[in-house]
C-alpha positions in Angstrom: 16.9 38.4 46.0 20.4 37.3 44.9 19.6 38.2 41.3 18.4 41.7 42.3 21.4 42.2 44.4 23.7 41.3 41.5 21.8 43.5 39.1 22.1 46.5 41.4 25.8 45.8 42.0 26.8 45.6 38.3 25.2 48.9 37.6 27.9 50.5 39.8 31.4 51.4 38.6 34.4 50.0 40.4 36.3 52.7 42.3 39.1 54.1 40.3 41.3 53.9 43.5 40.6 50.2 43.8 41.6 49.8 40.1 44.8 51.8 40.8 45.6 49.6 43.9 45.1 46.4 41.9 47.3 47.8 39.0 50.2 48.6 41.4 49.9 45.1 43.0 50.0 43.5 39.5 53.2 45.4 38.7 54.8 44.3 42.0 53.9 40.7 41.3 55.2 41.0 37.8 58.5 42.3 39.1 58.9 39.2 41.3 58.0 37.0 38.3 60.6 38.7 36.1 63.4 37.7 38.5 62.2 34.0 38.4 62.1 34.1 34.6 65.5 35.8 34.4 67.1 33.2 36.6 65.4 30.1 35.1 62.7 29.7 37.8 65.3 29.5 40.6 66.3 31.5 43.6 69.8 32.2 42.3 69.5 35.9 43.1 69.7 38.1 46.2 66.2 38.0 47.7 67.1 40.7 50.3 67.7 43.2 47.4 64.3 42.2 45.9 62.5 43.2 49.1 64.3 46.6 48.9 63.4 47.1 45.2 59.7 46.2 45.3 58.5 49.3 47.2 60.5 51.5 44.8 59.1 49.7 41.7 55.5 50.0 43.2 56.0 53.7 43.9 57.3 54.4 40.4 54.3 52.4 38.9 51.9 54.4 41.1 53.3 57.7 39.9 53.2 56.6 36.3 49.5 55.5 36.6 48.6 58.8 38.2 50.4 60.8 35.5 48.9 58.9 32.6 45.5 58.3 34.2 45.2 54.7 33.0 43.3 53.7 36.2 40.4 56.1 35.3 38.9 54.0 32.5 35.7 52.0 33.2 37.1 48.5 33.3 34.0 46.8 31.9 34.2 49.0 28.8 37.9 48.4 28.2 38.9 49.2 24.6 41.8 50.2 22.4 42.2 53.6 24.1 42.5 52.0 27.5 45.2 49.5 26.3 47.0 52.5 24.8 47.0 54.3 28.1 48.4 51.2 29.9 51.2 50.9 27.4 52.1 54.6 28.0 52.1 54.1 31.8 54.3 51.0 31.6 56.8 52.8 29.2 56.9 55.8 31.6 57.5 53.5 34.6 60.4 51.7 32.7 62.0 55.0 31.8 61.8 56.3 35.4 63.2 53.0 36.7 66.2 53.1 34.4 66.8 56.8 35.3 66.7 55.9 39.0 69.1 53.0 38.6 71.6 55.1 36.6 71.4 58.0 39.1 71.8 55.6 42.0 75.1 54.3 40.5 76.6 57.8 40.5 75.0 59.0 43.7 74.1 56.1 46.0 70.6 57.2 47.1 69.3 53.8 47.9 71.4 50.9 49.2 71.2 47.6 47.2 69.1 49.3 44.4 70.8 47.8 41.3 68.4 46.3 38.8 69.7 44.6 35.6 68.3 46.1 32.4 67.0 42.6 31.4 64.8 42.5 34.6 63.3 46.0 33.7 62.5 44.9 30.2 61.0 41.5 31.3 59.0 43.3 34.0 57.6 45.8 31.5 56.4 43.0 29.2 54.8 40.9 32.0 53.2 44.0 33.6 51.7 45.1 30.3 50.3 41.7 29.5 49.0 41.2 33.0 47.3 44.6 33.2 45.5 44.2 29.8 44.5 40.6 30.6 43.1 41.5 34.0 40.9 44.1 32.5 39.5 41.8 29.8 39.0 39.0 32.3 36.9 41.4 34.5 35.0 42.6 31.4 34.2 38.9 30.5 33.1 38.1 34.0 30.8 41.2 34.0 29.2 40.2 30.6 28.8 36.6 31.7 27.1 37.7 35.0 24.7 39.8 32.9 23.9 36.8 30.7 23.4 34.4 33.6 21.0 36.7 35.4 18.9 37.5 32.3 19.7 41.3 32.2 20.3 41.4 28.5 19.7 39.4 25.4 22.2 38.1 22.9 22.1 38.9 19.2 24.2 38.4 16.1 24.9 41.4 14.0 26.4 42.0 10.5 28.2 45.4 9.9 27.9 46.7 6.3 31.1 48.7 5.7 34.6 47.7 6.8 36.0 51.2 6.8 36.7 53.5 9.8 33.0 54.0 10.5 32.4 50.3 10.6 35.3 49.7 12.9 34.1 52.4 15.3 30.6 50.9 15.1 32.0 47.6 16.2 33.6 49.2 19.3 30.4 51.1 20.1 28.1 48.1 20.0 30.4 45.5 21.6 31.2 47.8 24.5 27.6 48.7 25.2 26.7 47.1 28.6 23.0 46.7 27.9 23.3 44.3 25.0 25.3 41.1 24.4 26.2 41.7 20.8 28.3 39.3 18.7 29.5 40.8 15.4 29.4 37.9 12.9 31.2 39.7 10.1 31.7 42.8 8.0 30.4 43.2 4.5 32.4 45.4 2.1 32.9 46.0 -1.7 36.6 46.4 -1.4 38.2 43.2 -2.8 41.4 43.9 -0.9 39.6 43.5 2.4 37.4 40.5 1.6 38.5 37.4 3.4 40.7 39.3 5.9 40.0 39.8 9.7 39.2 43.1 11.4 39.0 42.8 15.2 39.0 39.1 14.7 35.9 39.3 12.5 35.8 38.1 8.9 35.1 40.6 6.0 32.7 39.1 3.5 31.7 40.1 -0.1 28.2 41.6 -0.6 27.1 38.5 -2.4 27.1 36.6 0.9 23.9 38.5 1.9 21.4 35.7 1.2 18.6 34.3 3.3 20.5 31.0 3.8 23.5 32.8 5.2 21.4 35.0 7.5 19.4 32.1 8.8 22.5 29.9 9.2 24.4 32.5 11.2 21.3 33.6 13.2 21.8 37.2 12.1 19.1 39.5 13.6 20.5 42.9 12.5 22.4 44.5 9.6 23.9 47.8 10.4 24.9 50.1 7.5 28.0 52.1 8.3 28.9 53.7 4.9 29.2 57.4 5.4 29.1 58.5 1.7 26.3 56.2 0.5 23.7 57.7 -1.8 20.0 57.5 -1.2 19.6 55.5 -4.3 22.3 53.0 -3.4 21.0 52.7 0.2 17.5 52.0 -1.1 18.8 49.2 -3.4 20.7 47.6 -0.5 17.9 47.9 2.1 15.2 46.7 -0.3 17.4 43.6 -0.9 17.2 42.9 2.8 13.7 43.8 3.9 12.3 40.4 2.8 14.7 38.6 5.2 14.1 38.2 8.9 16.5 40.9 9.9 16.3 44.5 11.3 18.1 47.0 9.2 19.8 49.9 11.0 22.0 52.8 10.0 24.8 54.8 11.6 24.3 58.6 11.5 26.6 60.9 9.7 29.9 61.6 11.5 28.9 65.3 12.1 26.0 64.0 14.3 28.2 61.9 16.6 28.4 63.1 20.2 31.7 64.8 20.8 33.1 63.0 17.8 32.3 59.6 19.3 29.7 57.2 18.1 27.3 55.9 20.8 25.3 52.7 20.5 22.1 54.6 21.2 22.7 56.7 18.0 22.4 53.7 15.7 18.8 53.8 14.5 16.5 51.7 12.4 16.5 52.7 8.8 13.5 55.1 8.2 11.3 55.1 5.2 12.4 58.7 4.6 15.9 57.3 3.9 14.5 55.2 1.0 12.7 57.8 -1.1 15.1 57.7 -3.9 15.7 61.4 -4.3 18.7 63.5 -3.5 17.9 66.2 -0.9 17.8 69.7 -2.4 20.5 72.0 -1.1 20.3 75.6 -2.1 23.7 76.8 -3.4 24.7 80.4 -3.5 21.6 81.3 -1.5 20.3 84.8 -1.6 18.2 84.3 1.5 20.5 86.0 4.0 20.8 89.2 1.9 17.1 89.2 1.2 15.9 89.0 4.9 18.7 91.1 6.3 17.2 93.9 8.5 13.7 93.1 7.3 10.4 92.9 9.2 8.8 89.5 8.3 5.3 88.1 8.9 4.6 84.4 8.7 0.9 83.4 8.7 0.1 79.8 9.7 3.5 80.1 11.5 2.8 77.2 13.9 1.9 74.7 11.2 4.3 72.1 9.7 5.6 74.3 6.9 5.1 77.6 8.7 7.0 76.6 11.8 10.0 75.4 9.8 10.0 78.6 7.8 10.2 80.4 11.2 13.0 78.2 12.4 15.1 78.9 9.3 14.4 82.6 9.4 15.6 82.7 13.0 19.1 81.9 11.9 19.3 85.1 9.8 19.9 88.7 10.7 16.3 90.0 10.3 14.8 93.1 12.1 11.6 91.6 13.4 9.5 88.4 13.0 5.8 88.1 13.6 4.3 84.6 13.8 0.5 84.5 13.3 -1.6 81.3 13.9 -5.1 80.6 15.2 -3.8 77.3 16.9 -3.0 78.5 20.4 -1.3 75.3 21.7 0.8 74.8 18.6 1.9 78.5 18.7 2.8 78.2 22.4 4.9 75.0 21.7 6.8 76.8 19.0 7.3 79.9 21.2 8.9 77.7 24.0 11.0 75.8 21.4 12.5 79.0 20.0 13.2 80.5 23.5 15.0 77.3 24.5 17.2 77.6 21.4 18.1 81.2 22.4 15.8 83.0 19.9 13.8 85.9 21.4 13.4 88.4 18.6 9.9 87.3 17.5 6.3 88.1 18.3 3.8 85.2 18.5 0.2 86.4 17.8 -2.9 84.3 18.1 -5.1 85.5 15.2 -7.2 84.5 12.3 -6.2 85.6 8.8 -9.9 86.0 7.9 -10.2 88.8 10.5 -9.3 91.8 8.3 -9.5 94.4 11.1 -7.1 92.4 13.3 -4.7 91.7 10.5 -4.7 95.4 9.5 -3.8 96.4 13.1 -0.9 93.9 13.0 0.4 95.2 9.7 0.1 98.8 10.9 2.1 98.0 14.0 4.9 95.9 12.6 5.1 97.3 9.0 6.3 94.0 7.3 8.6 94.0 4.4 8.0 90.4 3.5 5.0 88.1 4.1 5.1 84.3 3.9 1.5 83.1 3.7 1.3 79.5 4.9 -2.1 79.6 6.6 -4.5 77.2 4.9 -6.7 74.2 5.4 -5.1 71.2 3.6 -6.9 67.9 4.2 -8.7 66.9 1.1 -11.5 64.7 2.4 -12.4 67.1 5.2 -12.5 70.1 2.9 -14.6 68.2 0.4 -17.4 68.2 3.0 -16.5 71.6 4.5 -16.3 73.7 1.4 -17.3 76.8 3.2 -14.2 76.7 5.4 -11.9 75.9 2.5 -13.1 78.9 0.6 -13.1 81.1 3.7 -9.5 80.3 4.7 -7.7 79.3 1.5 -9.3 82.0 -0.7 -10.8 84.7 1.5 -7.9 84.5 4.0 -5.3 84.8 1.2 -7.3 87.7 -0.3 -7.2 89.5 3.1 -3.5 89.1 3.5 -2.7 89.9 -0.1 -4.9 93.1 -0.1 -3.2 94.3 3.2 0.2 93.6 1.7 -0.6 96.1 -1.1 -2.2 98.6 1.3 0.9 98.6 3.5 3.4 98.5 0.7 4.9 95.1 1.5 7.9 94.4 -0.7 7.2 90.6 -1.3 4.3 88.3 -0.7 5.1 84.5 -0.9 2.1 82.1 -1.2 2.6 78.5 -0.1 0.6 76.4 -2.5 0.3 72.7 -3.4 0.5 70.3 -6.3 -3.2 69.6 -5.6 -3.9 73.0 -7.2 -2.8 71.5 -10.5 -5.9 70.2 -12.5 -7.8 70.0 -9.2 -10.2 67.2 -8.4 -11.3 68.5 -5.0 -12.4 71.6 -3.2 -9.1 72.0 -1.4 -7.0 71.9 -4.5 -9.4 74.2 -6.3 -9.3 76.7 -3.5 -5.5 76.8 -3.6 -5.6 77.3 -7.3 -8.0 80.2 -6.9 -5.6 81.6 -4.3 -2.8 81.3 -6.9 -4.9 83.1 -9.5 -5.8 85.9 -7.0 -2.2 86.7 -6.2 -1.4 86.7 -9.9 -4.2 89.2 -10.3 -2.7 91.4 -7.6 0.7 91.2 -9.3 -0.8 92.9 -12.4 -1.7 96.1 -10.5 0.6 96.7 -7.5 4.2 97.4 -6.5 4.2 94.3 -4.2 5.9 91.3 -5.7 3.6 88.3 -5.5 5.3 84.9 -5.6 3.9 81.4 -5.4 5.6 78.2 -4.4 4.1 74.8 -5.3 5.2 71.4 -4.0 4.0 68.0 -3.2 3.4 66.0 0.0 5.6 66.9 3.0 7.2 64.1 5.1 6.3 64.2 8.7 3.8 67.0 8.4 0.6 66.9 10.4 -1.8 64.3 8.9 0.7 63.0 6.3 0.7 59.3 5.4 4.0 58.2 7.1 3.0 59.2 10.7 -0.3 57.5 10.1 1.3 54.3 9.0 3.7 54.3 12.0 0.7 54.7 14.3 -1.1 51.9 12.6 2.0 49.6 12.8 2.2 50.4 16.6 -1.4 49.3 16.9 -0.9 46.1 15.1 -2.4 47.1 11.8 -3.9 47.0 9.3 -2.3 49.7 7.3 -5.0 51.6 5.2 -4.2 52.4 1.6 -6.9 54.0 -0.5 -5.8 52.3 -3.8 -3.1 49.9 -4.9 -1.8 52.1 -7.7 -1.9 55.5 -5.9 1.3 57.5 -6.1 2.6 60.7 -4.5 5.6 63.0 -4.6 7.4 63.6 -1.3 9.8 66.1 0.1 11.1 66.9 3.6 9.8 69.8 5.7 13.2 71.6 5.7 13.4 71.3 1.9 9.9 72.7 1.5 10.7 75.6 3.8 14.0 76.3 2.2 12.3 76.4 -1.2 9.8 79.0 0.1 12.6 81.2 1.5 14.6 80.9 -1.7 11.6 81.7 -3.8 11.1 84.8 -1.7 14.7 85.8 -2.4 14.9 85.1 -6.1 11.3 86.0 -7.1 10.7 89.2 -9.0 6.9 88.8 -8.9 4.4 86.7 -10.8 6.3 83.4 -10.7 5.0 80.0 -9.6 8.1 78.1 -8.4 8.1 74.3 -8.5 11.0 71.9 -8.2 12.1 68.5 -9.4 10.9 66.1 -6.8 12.3 63.0 -8.4 10.1 60.0 -9.0 6.7 59.7 -7.5 6.4 57.0 -4.8 3.8 54.2 -4.8 2.0 54.3 -1.5 1.4 50.5 -1.5 5.1 49.9 -1.8 5.7 52.5 0.9 3.4 50.7 3.3 5.0 47.3 2.6 8.5 48.7 3.2 7.5 50.4 6.4 6.1 47.1 7.8 9.4 45.3 6.9 11.6 48.1 8.3 9.7 47.7 11.6 11.0 44.1 11.8 7.6 42.7 10.9 6.4 40.7 7.9 3.7 41.4 5.4 1.1 40.0 5.3 1.9 37.5 8.1 2.3 40.1 10.9 0.5 43.1 9.6 -1.9 43.4 6.7 -2.7 46.2 4.2 -6.3 47.1 3.7 -7.5 49.0 0.6 -10.3 51.4 1.5 -11.0 53.0 -1.9 -10.2 56.5 -3.1 -11.5 59.2 -0.8 -13.7 62.0 -2.0 -11.7 64.3 -4.2 -8.6 62.2 -4.2 -6.4 61.6 -7.3 -4.5 58.5 -8.2 -1.6 60.6 -9.5 -0.5 64.1 -8.5 0.9 66.6 -11.0 3.2 69.6 -10.7 2.2 71.3 -13.9 -1.3 72.1 -15.2 -2.4 71.7 -18.8 -0.9 74.4 -20.9 2.0 75.1 -18.5 5.7 74.8 -19.2 8.7 75.5 -17.1 11.6 77.9 -17.3 15.0 77.2 -15.6 16.4 79.1 -12.6 20.0 79.3 -11.3 19.3 76.1 -9.4 18.8 73.1 -11.6 16.2 71.6 -9.3 14.0 74.7 -9.1 11.8 75.6 -12.0 9.4 78.4 -12.8 6.0 77.4 -14.1 5.1 79.4 -17.2 1.3 79.6 -17.0 -1.2 80.2 -19.8 -2.6 83.7 -20.3 -5.6 84.5 -18.1 -8.2 87.3 -18.1 -7.3 88.7 -14.7 -9.9 91.4 -14.6 -12.8 88.9 -15.1 -11.2 86.4 -12.8 -10.8 88.9 -10.0 -14.4 90.0 -10.2 -15.4 86.3 -10.0 -13.2 85.7 -7.0 -14.7 88.7 -5.2 -18.1 87.3 -6.1 -17.1 83.9 -4.7 -16.0 85.4 -1.4 -19.3 87.3 -1.1 -21.3 84.2 -2.1 -19.5 82.1 0.5 -20.8 84.3 3.3 -24.3 83.0 2.4 -23.1 79.6 1.3 -25.5 77.9 -1.1 -25.4 75.3 -3.9 -24.0 77.8 -6.4 -20.8 78.5 -4.5 -18.8 75.4 -5.7 -20.3 75.9 -9.2 -18.7 79.3 -9.2 -15.3 77.8 -8.2 -15.6 75.5 -11.2 -16.2 78.5 -13.5 -13.1 80.2 -12.2 -11.0 77.0 -12.6 -12.4 75.2 -15.7 -10.0 72.3 -15.2 -11.5 71.6 -11.8 -13.4 68.3 -12.2 -14.6 66.5 -9.1 -13.8 62.9 -8.4 -15.3 60.4 -6.0 -17.5 63.1 -4.6 -21.1 64.2 -4.5 -19.9 67.3 -6.2 -19.4 65.3 -9.4 -23.0 66.1 -10.3 -21.9 69.7 -11.0 -19.7 68.5 -13.8 -22.4 66.6 -15.6 -24.5 69.5 -16.8 -24.5 73.2 -16.5 -27.0 75.4 -14.5 -28.4 72.4 -12.7 -30.3 72.8 -9.5 -29.0 70.4 -6.9 -28.8 69.9 -3.1 -25.3 69.9 -1.8 -25.8 68.8 1.7 -22.4 67.2 1.6 -20.8 70.6 1.1 -22.7 72.1 4.0 -22.3 69.4 6.6 -19.3 67.6 8.0 -18.8 64.0 7.0 -20.5 61.5 9.3 -18.3 58.7 10.8 
């Protein structure tokens, strides 16, 4: 009961008026002490005058504290700013006292009110020291009371970076009431700082970061506070720590601080996204704003991972109208509410299926789009391998419907969102996206609409991507499932992917396939190990990794260019144009039309027709591999007709 009582009490702030009263009392006591000090701890002074002067000194101190507001600070969070306010209040009180003494000499307002200058100076020093000390004593009592009653836990922390950000981080974590943090030291590369003290804490060289040092000092966290650190350098530093028994955290950029101040709650664990050794792509001299200005825009698949981010970015421009189409009702509703909360209302959410040509035609007739961003697609490789009918129906026939309507309604630009899995495809999903690319290329040859394709790799944080899966598996205690020890993938963020799509729509003149430099591919096995370690766990002691084997249609390595393709530069060094080989578009279009008709009555020849349209499509780890062994073979493709059984 006593513990609960104390816990409830410490959560309350002391009244500012109580703090003000105590501060005035401290100044009055300090004034008496100043006389004793001035007269060598004797009563060789007029005590009667002292009783006259104390009320005036207290009143002047009260006015000074009210003017400066030094009593308003939360005492248990006393910091440099509070000490600065106390100093200002004491200086103001001293000035007012001197002014009153001088005035009283000329015009006797108060009898016996003559204070030596030495007393005023001594009183100022004692008052300042006493006020600051009292606050820190209260702060210490408060923290000790927390420790004794088990409200918080103690931990030792190392701050990487002894600059301004590191010093502010020190203040944020040491003043946080919910944790009893002890900063063991700073780590910095600046040789001039090494060995010196900041806030009473030693600055160490980076070489000190060894397992022996961490274990000896009992360090449980390392916080990176370097604002201008590169992704590559951060990766090197963090990977040097993940094998040690410490949690690695990072301070957000200054622009993300709340009202310019860092809060302890903003210091987050380093995420695996921070370690993907690639510089984020920023579009310089963007043409997007000019391109979408006063335009009517349609985004299909607008509630998906990429589509919704395209919508968010478009909302920041001065467009005429925005139509968001998606068959996922709940996801579309969530996006609608998000946009409204952000103050965006100039958009029309429509629940619809891109395969429904009549419905799509009505939408095009009503809204008369100038630009179409086609993001609607099925993307999960294993599911589509066993549901080929749906992959063809959405990824190919759905693209065909929207592309044909774009020509019919004289849309200026049509932007297709494709994938690196369309390059030398080994699965139905990738092949369906490649055929969609081919179809829009066919349309480019015979229409005024500019057809543009964007092609990129895996998107971080998208629905079904590997990182959210690993996080969920870590929360459940593992194991993490990796299909193959050597499998690698390219990664990019959702905002980057969406920005590329918009930029492609702006710079494209029709017929291009835009790709971009995604840096080095990432080994998924290494990704899994780092995610375990960044979670504060150890591999394989705490969480294991299980190899499940390549899934149907899955590649070991993804590619961004197909055989026979080269690249051409654009005005942005990270964005390239794929120069594809010459194709017989008239023959290909007739085959694609035939494929869409054949898919209505899906049979064993449908996937074979896909392979004839995309000769480089060779199945892997799938029952469809039999189609690559010999031509014109009769086979039963039940796997293509039925969902996979769990």
